[in-house]
N, C-alpha and C positions, 0 to 999 in steps of 0.2 A: 603305297600309293593306290594299289587295287582295292585296298580297305576303306581308303578315303572316299572312294568314288562309290562304292557300296553304301558306305554309311550316308552321302549326300543323298543317293537315290533313296533310300529308306525313309531319311527325314521330308524329302520333297515328296513322297510317295510315286516314285518314276519305278513303273513295273514293266515297261515294254523294253525288250531287249535292245531294238536299235537306237533308243534313246540313251540306254545306260553305255552302249557303246561309243557313241557321241560323245557323251559325258567322259568316259574314260579317254578318249583322242584328244578332246579339247582340254583336258586336265593335264596331260600326259604331254602336249606340245608337239612341235614338227618332228623331233626325234622317233617319239613313239609312234606316231602315224606312218613315218618311214619304215620303221620295223615291222609293225603290223600287216603291211603290204608287201615287206620282202622276205621276212620268214617263213620256211615252210611250215606247211600245213601238220596239224599234230592230231594224230588218230586217239579219239575218245573210245576206250573199249567199252563203256558203260553204256554210250550213245546219250541221248539227250543235250547235243551240241546246239546251240542257238547263235545268233549272230553277236551278242556279249560273250558267251564263254569261249568261243573259237580264237578270238585274240588274247583272251586271257590265258588259255592253255597254251598259244605260242610264247607269251611271255613268260610265263612259269618255266617251260623247257627251257628256254634261251638263259634265264636267269633264276637259276635253282637257288632256292634259300640255304643259307649255310648257317649254322650253330657256331657262335663265338664260344671257342673253348676256354679262353683266357676269362671270361666273365661269365660266371653263372649267377643267375638272381637266386638268393636265399629263398628258402620256402618259409610262407606265412602261417604262422599259428594263430 
């Protein structure tokens, strides 16, 4: 979902973090808005957090990506 929001932001040339965050919450709906408000803050060791990256970091920590072990993409040659 985050990738879709970022793709749309690039397409519509939205560069302001506040507008990107609004797009993320609108696209994600009420459940995502509630999670964004209730999940604990995540400290970014590298710094550089802004209004958009803070909720994205929260969601990434709460929903870590998992690799599907049963299905592997074949390498393209």
